[in-house]
C-alpha positions in Angstrom: 2.1 -1.9 -15.7 1.1 -5.8 -16.6 3.6 -7.8 -18.2 1.8 -11.0 -18.5 1.4 -14.0 -16.4 4.2 -15.2 -14.1 5.8 -18.5 -14.7 7.5 -20.3 -12.1 11.2 -21.0 -12.3 13.7 -22.0 -9.8 16.9 -20.4 -9.0 19.7 -22.6 -9.8 22.3 -19.7 -8.5 20.9 -18.9 -5.5 21.2 -21.1 -2.3 19.3 -18.5 0.0 17.8 -15.2 -0.6 17.3 -12.6 1.8 15.3 -9.2 0.8 16.0 -6.0 3.1 13.4 -3.1 2.4 14.6 0.3 3.3 13.2 3.6 2.7 13.2 3.2 -0.8 15.0 0.1 -2.2 15.0 -3.6 -1.9 18.1 -5.5 -1.8 18.9 -9.3 -2.6 21.7 -10.9 -1.3 22.7 -14.4 -2.6 25.3 -17.1 -2.3 26.5 -19.3 -5.0 25.0 -22.8 -5.3 28.2 -24.9 -5.2 28.9 -28.3 -3.8 29.1 -27.8 0.0 30.3 -30.1 2.7 27.5 -31.6 5.2 26.6 -28.9 7.5 29.2 -29.0 10.7 26.3 -28.1 13.1 27.0 -28.6 16.6 24.2 -30.9 18.3 21.5 -28.5 19.7 20.7 -28.6 23.1 16.9 -27.8 22.9 14.8 -26.7 25.8 12.0 -28.5 24.7 10.1 -25.7 22.9 9.0 -26.3 19.5 6.4 -24.6 17.2 2.7 -25.5 17.4 2.7 -28.4 14.7 -0.8 -27.8 13.3 0.0 -23.9 12.8 3.8 -24.4 11.3 3.7 -26.7 8.2 6.7 -28.3 7.3 9.2 -26.2 5.5 8.4 -25.7 1.7 11.1 -23.2 0.7 8.3 -20.6 0.4 7.5 -17.3 2.4 3.8 -16.5 1.5 3.2 -14.3 4.6 5.4 -11.8 6.7 5.4 -14.1 9.9 6.3 -17.3 7.9 3.3 -19.2 9.2 0.1 -18.8 11.3 2.2 -19.8 14.4 4.3 -16.5 13.6 7.6 -18.3 14.1 9.7 -16.3 11.3 11.7 -19.4 11.2 13.1 -20.8 7.7 14.3 -24.2 8.0 16.6 -23.6 4.9 20.3 -24.1 5.9 22.4 -23.7 3.1 23.4 -20.3 4.5 24.8 -21.2 7.9 27.5 -20.1 10.3 30.4 -21.1 8.2 29.6 -19.7 4.8 27.3 -16.6 5.7 30.4 -14.6 5.2 30.0 -15.2 1.6 26.8 -13.6 1.0 27.2 -11.1 -2.0 24.7 -8.3 -3.1 22.7 -9.7 -6.1 20.7 -6.8 -7.1 18.8 -3.9 -5.8 15.4 -2.7 -6.9 14.1 1.0 -6.2 10.3 1.2 -5.6 10.6 5.3 -6.3 8.9 5.7 -2.6 10.9 7.6 0.1 8.7 6.9 2.9 9.3 4.3 5.8 9.5 0.7 4.2 8.1 -1.7 6.8 6.6 -4.3 4.5 8.0 -7.7 4.7 8.4 -9.1 1.2 6.9 -12.7 0.4 8.3 -15.2 -1.9 6.3 -17.8 -4.0 8.1 -19.9 -6.5 10.8 -17.5 -8.4 8.3 -14.2 -7.6 9.0 -11.9 -4.8 5.9 -9.5 -3.9 6.5 -6.2 -2.2 4.2 -3.9 -1.1 5.0 -0.1 -0.5 4.2 2.8 1.9 1.5 5.1 0.6 0.2 4.9 -2.4 0.5 1.1 -1.4 1.7 -0.2 -4.7 2.5 -3.7 -4.8 5.4 -5.0 -7.1 6.0 -8.6 -8.2 9.9 -9.1 -9.0 11.3 -11.7 -10.7 14.0 -13.3 -9.1 15.1 -15.6 -11.8 15.8 -12.7 -14.2 17.5 -10.2 -11.7 14.8 -8.7 -9.9 13.2 -7.4 -13.1 9.5 -6.2 -12.4 6.8 -8.4 -14.0 3.9 -6.0 -13.0 3.0 -3.5 -10.5 -0.6 -3.0 -9.0 -1.3 0.7 -8.1 -4.5 0.9 -6.0 -4.7 4.6 -6.1 -5.7 5.1 -2.3 -7.3 8.5 -1.1 -4.8 11.3 -0.6 -6.5 12.5 2.5 -5.7 9.5 4.2 -1.9 10.5 4.7 -3.4 13.3 7.1 -4.8 11.2 9.4 -2.1 8.4 9.6 -0.8 8.4 13.1 2.9 7.4 12.6 3.8 7.6 9.2 2.0 6.2 6.1 3.4 2.7 6.3 2.1 -0.5 5.1 3.2 -4.1 6.7 2.9 -6.5 3.7 0.7 -8.6 1.5 -0.1 -12.3 2.0 -0.4 -15.1 -0.7 -3.0 -17.7 -0.5 -4.5 -19.9 -3.4 -3.0 -17.5 -6.5 -4.1 -14.5 -4.8 -2.6 -11.6 -2.9 -4.2 -10.1 -0.2 -3.2 -6.5 1.1 -4.5 -3.2 2.5 -4.2 0.5 1.9 -4.3 3.3 3.9 -7.4 4.6 3.1 -9.1 1.4 4.5 -9.4 -0.6 1.6 -8.9 -4.4 1.6 -7.7 -5.8 -1.8 -7.4 -9.3 -3.6 -5.7 -9.5 -6.8 -4.3 -12.1 -8.9 -0.6 -13.1 -8.2 -0.1 -14.3 -11.7 -0.7 -10.7 -13.5 -1.6 -8.2 -10.8 -5.4 -7.7 -11.8 -7.7 -6.7 -9.0 -10.3 -9.7 -8.1 -12.3 -7.8 -5.5 -12.0 -4.6 -3.4 -13.6 -4.1 0.1 -14.1 -0.7 1.8 -13.6 -1.2 5.7 -12.3 2.1 7.5 -13.6 5.4 7.2 -10.7 8.1 7.0 -13.2 11.0 8.0 -13.0 9.7 11.6 -9.3 9.1 11.6 -9.4 5.4 10.6 -6.8 3.8 8.5 -5.4 0.5 7.7 -1.7 -0.5 7.8 -1.5 -4.1 8.8 -0.8 -7.1 6.6 -4.0 -9.6 6.5 -4.0 -13.1 7.6 -5.8 -15.6 5.4 -6.6 -18.9 7.0 -9.8 -21.1 6.9 -11.4 -18.9 3.9 -11.3 -15.7 6.0 -9.3 -12.8 5.5 -8.6 -11.3 8.9 -8.0 -7.2 8.9 -8.1 -4.9 11.7 -8.1 -1.0 11.9 -5.5 1.7 13.0 -5.9 5.0 14.4 -5.8 4.8 18.3 -4.3 8.1 18.7 -7.3 9.8 16.5 -10.1 8.7 18.8 -11.5 5.9 16.8 -13.0 2.6 18.0 -11.0 -0.5 17.4 -12.1 -3.6 15.4 -10.9 -6.8 13.7 -13.0 -8.1 10.6 -13.1 -11.3 9.0 -13.8 -11.2 5.0 -14.8 -14.1 3.0 -11.5 -14.9 1.0 -13.4 -15.5 -2.3 -15.7 -12.5 -2.4 -14.5 -10.0 0.2 -17.8 -9.9 1.7 -17.9 -9.3 5.9 -18.3 -12.7 7.4 -17.8 -11.0 11.2 -17.1 -8.1 12.9 -15.6 -7.9 16.6 -15.4 -4.4 18.2 -12.8 -3.7 20.9 -15.1 -1.7 22.9 -18.6 -1.4 23.9 -21.5 -3.7 24.5 -21.1 -7.5 24.6 -22.9 -7.9 21.4 -20.6 -5.7 19.7 -17.6 -7.4 21.1 -19.1 -11.0 20.0 -18.7 -11.8 23.5 -21.4 -14.8 24.2 -21.8 -17.9 26.7 -18.9 -19.3 25.3 -16.6 -16.5 26.7 -14.4 -18.2 29.6 -11.6 -15.7 30.4 -9.3 -16.8 33.1 -9.3 -14.0 35.4 -12.2 -12.6 37.5 -11.3 -9.1 36.4 -12.6 -10.1 33.0 -15.8 -11.6 33.7 -18.9 -9.7 33.8 -21.5 -8.1 31.5 -20.8 -5.5 29.1 -17.4 -4.6 30.6 -16.7 -2.7 27.5 -19.0 -0.3 28.4 -19.1 -0.2 32.1 -15.3 0.1 32.4 -15.2 3.6 30.7 -16.8 7.1 31.9 -20.1 7.8 30.0 -19.7 7.4 26.3 -15.9 7.2 26.2 -15.9 3.6 24.6 -17.3 4.9 21.4 -14.1 6.8 20.8 -11.8 4.4 23.0 -9.4 3.0 20.8 -8.5 -0.6 21.0 -7.6 -0.7 17.5 -6.4 -4.1 15.7 -3.3 -2.8 13.8 -0.6 -5.6 15.0 -0.1 -9.1 14.2 -2.7 -12.3 14.1 -1.7 -15.8 14.6 -4.0 -18.8 14.1 -4.2 -22.4 15.7 -5.9 -24.6 13.4 -6.2 -27.5 16.3 -8.1 -25.0 18.6 -9.8 -23.3 15.7 -8.6 -20.1 17.5 -7.6 -16.7 16.1 -5.2 -14.8 18.5 -4.6 -11.1 18.2 -3.9 -8.0 20.3 -5.9 -4.7 20.9 -4.2 -1.2 20.9 -4.2 1.7 23.5 -7.0 3.3 24.8 -8.0 6.9 23.6 -6.7 9.3 24.8 -3.3 8.9 26.2 -4.2 11.1 29.1 -5.4 8.2 31.7 -7.0 10.7 33.9 -9.8 11.2 31.2 -10.8 7.7 31.1 -11.1 6.2 34.9 -11.6 2.2 34.8 -9.6 -0.7 33.1 -10.8 0.3 29.7 -11.8 -2.8 28.4 -11.1 -4.3 25.8 -8.1 -2.4 25.0 -4.5 -3.4 25.6 -5.3 -6.8 25.7 -5.4 -10.1 23.8 -8.3 -12.1 22.5 -8.6 -15.6 21.5 -11.8 -15.9 19.0 -13.4 -18.5 17.0 -12.4 -18.5 13.4 -15.8 -19.6 12.0 -18.0 -16.8 14.1 -15.7 -14.5 15.7 -17.0 -15.2 19.0 -14.8 -14.6 21.8 -13.3 -17.4 23.9 -11.1 -15.8 26.2 -9.3 -12.2 26.8 -6.4 -11.2 29.0 -5.6 -7.4 29.5 -1.8 -6.8 29.9 -2.2 -3.4 30.9 -5.5 -2.4 32.4 -6.0 1.2 32.4 -3.2 1.6 30.1 -1.1 4.4 31.4 1.5 5.0 28.8 0.3 3.9 25.2 1.5 0.1 25.7 -0.6 -1.3 23.0 -0.7 -5.1 23.0 -0.6 -5.4 19.0 2.9 -7.2 19.3 3.3 -10.9 17.9 2.2 -14.0 19.4 4.4 -16.8 19.0 2.4 -20.4 19.2 4.7 -23.0 20.7 4.4 -26.3 22.7 6.7 -26.4 25.7 7.5 -27.4 29.2 6.2 -25.1 32.1 7.1 -26.7 35.4 8.0 -29.9 33.9 4.7 -30.2 31.9 4.1 -29.8 28.2 1.8 -26.8 27.3 0.3 -25.3 24.3 1.6 -21.6 24.9 1.7 -18.3 23.1 4.9 -16.3 23.7 4.4 -12.5 23.6 7.4 -9.9 24.0 5.2 -6.9 24.9 5.5 -3.3 24.6 5.1 -3.0 28.5 8.5 -4.6 28.8 7.5 -8.0 29.9 8.0 -11.5 28.1 4.5 -13.3 28.7 4.0 -17.0 28.1 0.5 -17.8 28.3 -1.8 -20.7 27.8 -3.5 -20.4 24.4 -6.3 -22.6 25.3 -7.4 -20.6 28.2 -5.7 -17.2 28.3 -3.8 -18.1 31.9 -0.4 -16.1 32.4 2.2 -19.0 33.0 4.9 -16.6 33.4 6.2 -12.9 32.9 9.4 -11.5 33.1 11.1 -8.2 32.2 13.3 -8.6 28.9 14.3 -5.2 29.2 14.7 -2.4 31.3 11.3 -1.5 33.3 10.5 1.1 36.1 7.0 1.9 35.1 5.9 -1.4 36.8 7.0 -3.7 39.5 5.9 -7.2 38.1 2.7 -9.5 37.1 0.9 -10.9 39.8 0.5 -14.5 38.3 -2.6 -15.1 40.4 -4.7 -12.0 39.2 -2.8 -11.8 36.1 -2.7 -8.0 36.7 0.3 -5.8 36.0 1.6 -4.2 39.0 2.2 -0.5 38.6 5.1 1.4 40.0 3.0 4.3 41.7 6.0 6.7 41.6 5.5 6.7 37.8 1.8 7.2 37.5 1.3 10.5 35.3 -0.3 13.4 36.9 -1.9 16.6 35.7 0.8 19.6 35.7 3.6 17.4 36.7 6.3 16.0 34.7 7.1 12.4 35.7 10.4 11.4 34.6 12.5 8.3 34.0 9.6 6.2 33.0 11.1 3.1 31.2 9.8 1.7 28.8 8.5 4.7 26.6 5.1 5.2 24.8 6.6 3.1 22.1 7.6 0.3 24.2 10.4 -1.9 24.9 9.5 -3.4 21.4 6.8 -2.3 19.2 5.2 -4.3 16.2 8.8 -5.4 14.8 8.4 -8.9 15.1 10.7 -11.5 17.0 11.6 -14.8 15.3 11.9 -18.5 17.1 14.3 -21.1 16.3 13.3 -24.8 17.1 17.2 -25.5 16.9 18.1 -23.3 19.5 14.9 -23.1 21.4 15.4 -19.3 21.5 13.3 -16.5 20.7 15.3 -13.5 19.0 13.7 -10.0 20.1 14.5 -6.6 18.3 13.8 -4.1 20.9 14.8 -0.6 22.5 16.3 0.6 25.4 14.7 4.2 25.8 13.1 6.1 28.6 10.8 9.1 29.0 9.6 12.0 30.6 5.9 12.4 30.6 3.7 15.3 31.1 -0.2 15.3 30.0 -3.1 17.8 29.5 -6.6 17.6 28.7 -7.6 16.0 25.2 -10.3 17.2 22.9 -12.2 15.1 20.6 -12.6 16.3 17.1 -13.1 13.6 14.6 -10.2 12.8 12.4 -7.8 15.0 14.3 -5.3 13.7 17.2 -6.7 12.4 20.3 -3.7 12.1 22.7 -3.4 14.5 25.6 0.4 13.7 26.6 3.6 14.9 25.6 6.6 12.8 25.8 10.6 13.4 25.9 12.7 10.2 25.3 16.1 9.5 26.3 18.7 6.7 26.2 18.3 4.2 29.0 20.9 2.7 31.4 24.3 2.1 29.5 23.6 4.8 26.7 22.6 2.5 23.9 19.2 2.8 22.5 18.8 -0.3 20.8 19.0 -4.3 22.1 19.0 -7.6 19.8 18.2 -10.4 22.6 18.1 -14.0 22.5 15.6 -15.1 24.9 14.9 -18.6 26.7 10.9 -18.8 26.9 11.5 -22.1 28.9 14.2 -20.8 31.6 12.9 -17.3 31.3 16.1 -15.5 30.8 18.4 -13.6 28.5 21.0 -15.9 26.9 22.9 -13.3 25.1 22.6 -9.5 23.9 23.8 -7.6 21.3 23.7 -3.6 22.2 23.3 -1.1 19.4 23.4 2.5 19.6 20.1 3.0 17.8 16.9 1.4 18.5 16.5 -2.1 16.7 13.1 -1.5 14.6 13.6 -4.1 12.2 12.1 -7.5 12.6 14.2 -10.9 13.1 14.5 -13.7 10.8 15.9 -17.3 12.2 17.2 -19.9 9.9 18.1 -23.7 10.1 21.8 -22.6 9.3 21.7 -21.2 12.7 22.1 -17.8 11.4 20.0 -14.9 12.7 19.2 -11.7 10.8 18.3 -8.2 11.6 18.8 -4.6 10.6 19.6 -1.3 12.5 18.7 2.2 12.2 21.9 3.2 11.2 21.7 1.0 8.1 23.5 -2.3 9.0 22.0 -5.5 7.8 23.5 -8.0 10.3 23.8 -12.0 10.4 24.5 -13.1 14.0 25.3 -16.8 15.4 21.9 -17.8 16.8 23.7 -19.6 19.8 26.2 -16.9 20.7 25.2 -13.5 19.3 28.5 -13.1 17.4 28.2 -10.9 14.3 29.3 -13.2 11.6 28.6 -10.8 8.7 27.1 -7.1 8.0 26.3 -5.1 5.2 26.0 -1.5 5.2 22.7 0.0 3.6 21.8 3.5 2.3 19.2 4.2 4.9 18.2 2.6 8.5 16.6 -0.6 8.3 12.8 -0.9 9.6 11.2 -3.7 7.6 10.5 -7.0 9.3 
């Protein structure tokens, strides 16, 4: 369906708009644009942390990518919705996507048009916010039906990105599309993943410097991970960096300078694996990508090694479960850090990396902040890959800490998996203290708002056999609530003082993302269907709306 070209209109009645994708519908909330007194904000007591300037342009009222900007702050400087008036939010309209699968895509807004991608069959809708959310057009890519059978963990999609008049998004069957944002017609399509091997694509692309960055999914299917850069104009492959294998495949050359000795050497993507295991070793790049224009560096994490059963893959299993910095022009690796060498528990390193400039031991540093699946909050120098601090932000029994000299995660030997044995009370679970659902940073408070879980697991394992396009796991987990009985937590974390400022405990895991605003209001959703607004300074719930299903969108 194509309803013509989109005209850009302003929204005179909307002071702020927030979309919450659920299992089937989109909800828009609004406040009336009435005269308001000057914001009664208290003077912030900043900790010195600010977004990386080059990667976080000034506020323009748009939301062109799921992470807001290449620094991945998920912060809107708009302040018309604030602590004093957020209780006035009312439902403006709903839109039913007619899709009953998990809706993980973050909506994006350009002018008066909202764009929303769906789970399989991966349609993208353009909704006119100036006309009650009426659809202007819908693009139907018709992905291969067989892709549903090789998707590890639901047939999800995590959203589109707008750049230079086009929308870029992916489909489950391994295609990347560029479509005209005005009328939804296809500009180009590039096939990247092969579903016959178990590969899919679920991530949202990042478009920077004329490149469209996309990675594959399928770490539980015995695939080999990669990140690919496509030409923004044509869709042709500019470079492709594998996560395992010889240095030439991983794009490791003379300019590769990892901070830690364990990451130095030739062809470690082969030598740290048994025999040919690296060829089906995982390391998929299915999560979030950030970019620093000042350094010309792309940052992204790699997923778990395969199979889950660690006894089948002795060694550090490079370059899985770590984070790369790469040159945007060539893809050449600059540095790498492995957060979970020889990953024992599926603790992918694909979570968001928030680019900040902040004081560390009294000195301003260019850093990336990473709340990881293994339960530790990392602050790293984004120019070198050095770990500057790493503290648990949730309950952790699987590990004993991070050695800042070597950068190595210290495993709790009592929790190491063994064949024929059920290892109990491992925390966090295979899904991590938090998964892909992104955090948000507010420069007003200096805090990072982390949606996460409080779940532990019992783990047993058996040998895994590789058959292309089928699960390659070799482990069984049984999950249970962590200490206190609550399964979810929404945490405000101070990255400078390296401590929890406040927590909101939830009965169920917090699987939505977070959004911070210039009004000191922070939004998130719960699996029991509550869309909540909390005070960014205290965590006090200021407003909530009951939705028809659990909220899993960022």
